[in-house]
N, C-alpha and C positions, 0 to 999 in steps of 0.2 A: 437695412442689412444691406441695401443698397449704398448708403457711405464709404459702408466697408468694406465692400467689392469694392469701388473708385481708391481707396486709398490703398490695397493689394497692388490691384496694376501701377498706380500711379509708383510706388517704391520699388515691385518690380523695371518697371522700365527707369526706372533713375539705377538700378542694380546693372540694368543691360546696357545703357545709356555707354562706356566706354569702348566694348566693343565696336558700335559705333565710331566716335570719336575719338578715340584715340586711336588702338590697334589697327583696324580696315584703314585707318587714314592716314596710316601710317603706312600702310601693304597697300598701297594708290597714289602715295605721295600731295594727299591732298590738300589743297589751301583754302583759306577765305578768299571767294569772289572779289570782294572791297580789296583784301590782302593786291588778290591781281590785277585789280583796276589800277592799282594805287602804281601799282609798282611800272604799274604799263604806260604812267602820266609821268612817272620821273618824283613822284613824292617822295622825302623822306622821310624815313620808319623813326616816329621820337617819342615810339612810346618805350621805349627803353629811360628815356630820359623822365615824361609823367607819365605818371603807371598813378595812378587813381583808382583802382582796384588789386585791394588783396592778394585773389583770386584771379590773378592775368592767364589767361588763358586756361581757364576754367581750368587752374591749380590751387593748392594750399601747400605752402613754401613745408617742406620738412617730409614731406611725403611722399610715394612713388603716382606716377601721374595718372593712374588709374585708380588708386588711391585716394588722390588730391580730386581725380575726376566726379568720383559717385562721390563726396563729402557735398562741393560745391553745388549741384547738385538739388542734397535736401536743402542745405540755405537758399538756394537759389528758391526750393517750392513749400520752402518756411517763413518765406518774407513774404511772397506773394500770398501764399495765406492769412496769415497777414493785414497783409492791406485789403485782401478783400474784406477780413472778420468787420475790418473797423471801417471802413466803405458800408457794408452791409447794418452795423449801429447806425452808423450816422443816417442814414436813411432812413433803418425803422423808425428812428425816436424820429423824425416831424413829419411822420403820418399819425 
């Protein structure tokens, strides 16, 4: 039962995350602190030239920003869950 509550909370947080990461961030003009620091140092932004992630800025190509934010959140949580499961299995086998 406790595990089910955790998953409900995680899903709820993913679903409301665009409110903070997209809508309100745009309203207040939020920029990532590292981007601000790089700009102040005069560093060149090469993210358009070298983009190692298909989910640049938590977006999914072809989807609106809010939906893309949610999809990338589910993918990120899924990856972390899989990594944790693998580590748990590996650690469990060594005991």
